[in-house]
A tleap script that builds the chain and sets N, CA, C and O, in Angstrom:
source leaprc.protein.ff14SB
mol = sequence {
  NMET GLU THR THR ASN ASN ASP ARG LEU LEU
  ALA TRP LEU SER THR ILE PRO VAL GLY HIE
  ILE ALA GLY VAL ARG GLU ARG ILE MET ARG
  ASP CYS GLY ILE SER ARG TYR VAL LEU ARG
  HIE TRP ILE THR GLY GLN THR ARG ILE PRO
  PHE LEU ALA MET ARG LYS ILE GLU GLU ILE
  ALA GLY GLN ARG ILE PHE GLU CTYR
}
set mol.1.N position { -7.504 -22.372 3.329 }
set mol.1.CA position { -7.248 -20.984 2.370 }
set mol.1.C position { -5.842 -20.738 2.614 }
set mol.1.O position { -5.306 -21.000 3.691 }
set mol.2.N position { -5.200 -20.200 1.549 }
set mol.2.CA position { -3.756 -20.048 1.738 }
set mol.2.C position { -3.464 -18.612 2.159 }
set mol.2.O position { -4.264 -17.754 1.785 }
set mol.3.N position { -2.410 -18.248 2.895 }
set mol.3.CA position { -2.153 -16.988 3.280 }
set mol.3.C position { -1.708 -16.413 2.179 }
set mol.3.O position { -1.169 -17.112 1.321 }
set mol.4.N position { -1.859 -14.975 1.998 }
set mol.4.CA position { -1.498 -14.357 1.027 }
set mol.4.C position { -0.437 -13.023 1.352 }
set mol.4.O position { -0.504 -12.465 2.447 }
set mol.5.N position { 0.398 -12.634 0.455 }
set mol.5.CA position { 1.082 -11.366 1.079 }
set mol.5.C position { 0.314 -10.351 1.514 }
set mol.5.O position { 0.715 -9.707 2.484 }
set mol.6.N position { -0.805 -10.045 0.952 }
set mol.6.CA position { -1.879 -9.174 1.653 }
set mol.6.C position { -2.125 -9.465 3.119 }
set mol.6.O position { -2.144 -8.604 3.998 }
set mol.7.N position { -2.337 -10.933 3.320 }
set mol.7.CA position { -2.360 -11.246 4.700 }
set mol.7.C position { -1.383 -10.940 5.407 }
set mol.7.O position { -1.589 -10.421 6.504 }
set mol.8.N position { -0.143 -11.173 4.977 }
set mol.8.CA position { 1.038 -10.951 5.653 }
set mol.8.C position { 1.083 -9.637 6.267 }
set mol.8.O position { 1.310 -9.418 7.457 }
set mol.9.N position { 0.798 -8.587 5.159 }
set mol.9.CA position { 1.016 -6.939 5.319 }
set mol.9.C position { -0.111 -6.795 6.522 }
set mol.9.O position { 0.270 -6.362 7.610 }
set mol.10.N position { -1.360 -7.120 6.347 }
set mol.10.CA position { -2.172 -6.872 7.397 }
set mol.10.C position { -1.951 -7.483 8.976 }
set mol.10.O position { -2.249 -6.835 9.980 }
set mol.11.N position { -1.411 -8.760 8.996 }
set mol.11.CA position { -0.796 -9.126 10.123 }
set mol.11.C position { 0.201 -8.300 10.811 }
set mol.11.O position { 0.142 -8.084 12.021 }
set mol.12.N position { 1.203 -7.796 9.971 }
set mol.12.CA position { 2.296 -7.182 10.477 }
set mol.12.C position { 1.834 -5.840 10.927 }
set mol.12.O position { 2.148 -5.424 12.042 }
set mol.13.N position { 1.000 -5.048 9.990 }
set mol.13.CA position { 0.386 -4.017 10.552 }
set mol.13.C position { -0.282 -3.838 11.557 }
set mol.13.O position { -0.401 -2.701 12.015 }
set mol.14.N position { -0.862 -4.892 12.124 }
set mol.14.CA position { -1.778 -5.166 13.444 }
set mol.14.C position { -0.905 -5.344 14.591 }
set mol.14.O position { -1.395 -5.408 15.719 }
set mol.15.N position { 0.524 -5.441 14.371 }
set mol.15.CA position { 1.420 -5.796 15.350 }
set mol.15.C position { 2.061 -4.107 16.062 }
set mol.15.O position { 2.745 -3.791 17.036 }
set mol.16.N position { 1.468 -3.465 15.085 }
set mol.16.CA position { 2.467 -1.733 15.380 }
set mol.16.C position { 1.193 -1.245 16.627 }
set mol.16.O position { -0.018 -1.469 16.637 }
set mol.17.N position { 1.980 -0.583 17.500 }
set mol.17.CA position { 1.112 0.031 18.488 }
set mol.17.C position { 0.370 1.145 17.863 }
set mol.17.O position { 0.913 1.845 17.008 }
set mol.18.N position { -1.163 1.393 18.350 }
set mol.18.CA position { -2.023 2.311 17.782 }
set mol.18.C position { -1.312 3.832 17.542 }
set mol.18.O position { -1.538 4.595 16.603 }
set mol.19.N position { -0.416 4.031 18.639 }
set mol.19.CA position { 0.008 5.513 18.557 }
set mol.19.C position { 0.947 5.660 17.166 }
set mol.19.O position { 1.072 6.799 16.715 }
set mol.20.N position { 1.528 4.684 16.558 }
set mol.20.CA position { 2.533 4.626 15.622 }
set mol.20.C position { 1.995 4.373 14.131 }
set mol.20.O position { 2.654 4.716 13.149 }
set mol.21.N position { 0.802 3.773 14.044 }
set mol.21.CA position { 0.279 3.202 12.930 }
set mol.21.C position { 0.091 4.248 11.717 }
set mol.21.O position { 0.163 3.967 10.521 }
set mol.22.N position { -0.157 5.474 12.265 }
set mol.22.CA position { -0.477 6.595 11.054 }
set mol.22.C position { 0.907 7.052 10.735 }
set mol.22.O position { 0.969 7.712 9.698 }
set mol.23.N position { 2.018 6.868 11.359 }
set mol.23.CA position { 3.086 7.388 10.984 }
set mol.23.C position { 3.761 6.130 10.105 }
set mol.23.O position { 4.478 6.449 9.156 }
set mol.24.N position { 3.595 5.001 10.334 }
set mol.24.CA position { 3.994 3.788 9.502 }
set mol.24.C position { 3.368 3.937 8.280 }
set mol.24.O position { 3.998 3.943 7.222 }
set mol.25.N position { 2.011 4.073 8.366 }
set mol.25.CA position { 1.185 3.781 6.840 }
set mol.25.C position { 1.689 5.136 6.023 }
set mol.25.O position { 1.833 4.988 4.809 }
set mol.26.N position { 1.965 6.421 6.575 }
set mol.26.CA position { 2.383 7.395 5.891 }
set mol.26.C position { 3.929 7.005 5.302 }
set mol.26.O position { 4.277 7.380 4.182 }
set mol.27.N position { 4.653 6.356 6.024 }
set mol.27.CA position { 6.083 6.264 5.370 }
set mol.27.C position { 5.977 5.199 4.321 }
set mol.27.O position { 6.716 5.184 3.337 }
set mol.28.N position { 4.909 4.181 4.583 }
set mol.28.CA position { 4.954 3.205 3.585 }
set mol.28.C position { 4.290 4.057 2.127 }
set mol.28.O position { 4.781 3.854 1.016 }
set mol.29.N position { 3.424 4.768 2.288 }
set mol.29.CA position { 2.770 5.619 1.276 }
set mol.29.C position { 3.910 6.277 0.398 }
set mol.29.O position { 4.092 6.179 -0.816 }
set mol.30.N position { 4.741 7.088 1.507 }
set mol.30.CA position { 5.797 8.004 0.804 }
set mol.30.C position { 7.038 7.171 0.085 }
set mol.30.O position { 7.607 7.600 -0.919 }
set mol.31.N position { 7.365 5.974 0.709 }
set mol.31.CA position { 8.302 5.455 0.261 }
set mol.31.C position { 7.976 4.509 -0.894 }
set mol.31.O position { 8.847 4.300 -1.739 }
set mol.32.N position { 6.792 3.931 -0.986 }
set mol.32.CA position { 6.507 3.407 -2.155 }
set mol.32.C position { 5.942 4.062 -3.401 }
set mol.32.O position { 5.812 3.501 -4.489 }
set mol.33.N position { 5.626 5.300 -3.116 }
set mol.33.CA position { 5.150 6.276 -3.901 }
set mol.33.C position { 3.645 6.125 -4.497 }
set mol.33.O position { 3.297 6.376 -5.651 }
set mol.34.N position { 2.780 5.619 -3.346 }
set mol.34.CA position { 1.501 5.171 -3.588 }
set mol.34.C position { 0.341 5.938 -2.782 }
set mol.34.O position { 0.760 6.476 -1.758 }
set mol.35.N position { -0.727 6.062 -2.978 }
set mol.35.CA position { -1.956 6.776 -2.370 }
set mol.35.C position { -2.440 5.971 -1.219 }
set mol.35.O position { -2.084 4.809 -1.024 }
set mol.36.N position { -3.249 6.616 -0.479 }
set mol.36.CA position { -3.641 5.933 0.734 }
set mol.36.C position { -5.053 4.867 0.118 }
set mol.36.O position { -5.762 4.129 0.803 }
set mol.37.N position { -5.117 5.086 -1.216 }
set mol.37.CA position { -6.196 3.923 -1.614 }
set mol.37.C position { -5.700 2.807 -2.032 }
set mol.37.O position { -6.294 1.732 -1.944 }
set mol.38.N position { -4.288 3.005 -2.645 }
set mol.38.CA position { -3.639 1.641 -3.181 }
set mol.38.C position { -3.401 0.897 -1.855 }
set mol.38.O position { -3.627 -0.302 -1.693 }
set mol.39.N position { -2.854 1.852 -0.797 }
set mol.39.CA position { -2.407 0.856 0.360 }
set mol.39.C position { -3.762 -0.108 0.985 }
set mol.39.O position { -3.759 -1.270 1.392 }
set mol.40.N position { -4.663 0.691 0.897 }
set mol.40.CA position { -5.834 0.031 1.551 }
set mol.40.C position { -6.431 -1.088 0.443 }
set mol.40.O position { -7.156 -2.015 0.804 }
set mol.41.N position { -6.115 -0.922 -0.649 }
set mol.41.CA position { -6.381 -2.126 -1.635 }
set mol.41.C position { -5.478 -3.170 -1.348 }
set mol.41.O position { -5.957 -4.302 -1.266 }
set mol.42.N position { -4.064 -2.990 -1.151 }
set mol.42.CA position { -3.221 -3.743 -0.734 }
set mol.42.C position { -3.323 -4.670 0.645 }
set mol.42.O position { -2.941 -5.831 0.792 }
set mol.43.N position { -4.003 -3.728 1.669 }
set mol.43.CA position { -4.326 -4.363 2.899 }
set mol.43.C position { -5.404 -5.450 2.723 }
set mol.43.O position { -5.419 -6.600 3.162 }
set mol.44.N position { -6.337 -4.764 1.938 }
set mol.44.CA position { -7.795 -5.879 1.882 }
set mol.44.C position { -7.632 -6.649 0.930 }
set mol.44.O position { -8.652 -7.227 0.554 }
set mol.45.N position { -6.403 -6.935 0.230 }
set mol.45.CA position { -6.224 -7.899 -0.870 }
set mol.45.C position { -6.991 -7.737 -2.308 }
set mol.45.O position { -7.267 -8.637 -3.102 }
set mol.46.N position { -7.247 -6.384 -2.415 }
set mol.46.CA position { -7.956 -6.346 -3.669 }
set mol.46.C position { -6.909 -6.189 -4.828 }
set mol.46.O position { -7.205 -6.410 -6.002 }
set mol.47.N position { -5.880 -5.859 -4.483 }
set mol.47.CA position { -4.567 -5.943 -5.672 }
set mol.47.C position { -3.443 -6.531 -4.878 }
set mol.47.O position { -3.243 -6.606 -3.666 }
set mol.48.N position { -2.756 -6.933 -5.951 }
set mol.48.CA position { -1.587 -7.605 -5.647 }
set mol.48.C position { -0.473 -6.467 -5.192 }
set mol.48.O position { -0.527 -5.310 -5.609 }
set mol.49.N position { 0.591 -6.973 -4.239 }
set mol.49.CA position { 1.597 -5.960 -3.784 }
set mol.49.C position { 2.809 -6.191 -4.752 }
set mol.49.O position { 3.125 -7.372 -4.891 }
set mol.50.N position { 3.595 -5.190 -5.496 }
set mol.50.CA position { 4.486 -5.458 -6.423 }
set mol.50.C position { 5.681 -5.929 -5.552 }
set mol.50.O position { 5.706 -5.644 -4.355 }
set mol.51.N position { 6.675 -6.649 -6.141 }
set mol.51.CA position { 7.858 -7.015 -5.689 }
set mol.51.C position { 8.710 -5.943 -5.103 }
set mol.51.O position { 9.273 -6.132 -4.025 }
set mol.52.N position { 8.827 -4.870 -5.735 }
set mol.52.CA position { 9.727 -3.868 -5.086 }
set mol.52.C position { 9.234 -3.082 -3.962 }
set mol.52.O position { 9.956 -2.589 -3.095 }
set mol.53.N position { 7.653 -2.971 -4.039 }
set mol.53.CA position { 7.063 -2.433 -2.574 }
set mol.53.C position { 7.108 -3.613 -1.319 }
set mol.53.O position { 7.140 -3.392 -0.108 }
set mol.54.N position { 7.100 -4.722 -1.911 }
set mol.54.CA position { 7.392 -5.669 -0.580 }
set mol.54.C position { 8.717 -5.409 0.140 }
set mol.54.O position { 8.893 -5.274 1.351 }
set mol.55.N position { 9.694 -5.362 -0.942 }
set mol.55.CA position { 11.231 -5.050 -0.197 }
set mol.55.C position { 10.883 -3.868 0.534 }
set mol.55.O position { 11.166 -3.872 1.732 }
set mol.56.N position { 10.350 -2.900 0.070 }
set mol.56.CA position { 10.223 -1.391 0.690 }
set mol.56.C position { 9.853 -1.270 2.171 }
set mol.56.O position { 10.406 -0.698 3.110 }
set mol.57.N position { 8.345 -2.249 2.033 }
set mol.57.CA position { 7.885 -2.511 3.350 }
set mol.57.C position { 8.909 -3.206 4.204 }
set mol.57.O position { 9.005 -2.860 5.382 }
set mol.58.N position { 9.675 -4.146 3.729 }
set mol.58.CA position { 10.201 -5.045 4.603 }
set mol.58.C position { 11.508 -4.243 5.386 }
set mol.58.O position { 12.018 -4.615 6.442 }
set mol.59.N position { 11.942 -2.934 4.505 }
set mol.59.CA position { 12.925 -2.397 5.079 }
set mol.59.C position { 12.375 -1.474 6.091 }
set mol.59.O position { 13.098 -1.098 7.014 }
set mol.60.N position { 11.176 -1.090 5.992 }
set mol.60.CA position { 10.314 -0.165 6.960 }
set mol.60.C position { 10.159 -1.031 8.245 }
set mol.60.O position { 10.379 -0.583 9.370 }
set mol.61.N position { 9.797 -2.193 8.010 }
set mol.61.CA position { 9.658 -3.123 9.346 }
set mol.61.C position { 10.786 -3.697 10.069 }
set mol.61.O position { 10.729 -4.110 11.227 }
set mol.62.N position { 11.986 -3.699 9.190 }
set mol.62.CA position { 13.215 -4.183 9.804 }
set mol.62.C position { 12.895 -5.663 9.998 }
set mol.62.O position { 13.252 -6.081 11.099 }
set mol.63.N position { 12.354 -6.492 9.258 }
set mol.63.CA position { 12.131 -7.846 9.072 }
set mol.63.C position { 11.429 -8.478 8.037 }
set mol.63.O position { 10.560 -7.786 7.506 }
set mol.64.N position { 11.585 -9.617 7.617 }
set mol.64.CA position { 11.077 -10.442 6.472 }
set mol.64.C position { 9.651 -10.375 6.993 }
set mol.64.O position { 9.321 -10.566 8.163 }
set mol.65.N position { 8.874 -10.090 6.013 }
set mol.65.CA position { 7.374 -10.301 6.142 }
set mol.65.C position { 6.673 -11.394 4.849 }
set mol.65.O position { 5.859 -12.286 5.087 }
set mol.66.N position { 7.172 -11.083 3.609 }
set mol.66.CA position { 6.734 -11.636 2.623 }
set mol.66.C position { 7.126 -12.875 2.146 }
set mol.66.O position { 8.284 -13.205 2.403 }
set mol.67.N position { 6.441 -13.632 1.515 }
set mol.67.CA position { 7.012 -14.732 0.710 }
set mol.67.C position { 7.189 -14.527 -0.804 }
set mol.67.O position { 6.227 -14.117 -1.453 }
set mol.68.N position { 8.195 -14.751 -1.316 }
set mol.68.CA position { 8.626 -14.167 -2.664 }
set mol.68.C position { 8.490 -15.804 -3.525 }
set mol.68.O position { 8.749 -15.894 -4.725 }
savepdb mol mol.pdb
quit
């Protein structure tokens, strides 16, 4: 099975310390202009992550996460 960008997002989120995860999720939602439901769909792979959102998430992460 091929690794998707949704899988990469979930893998990166799992590296964030528990005490910081809520703040990171809030920042992703705010910076990408999405609801928590859309973020959940991205994490679970129900919807594709748009290119501009991937770039914004990588800015938040401070590292490259996704394959373009």
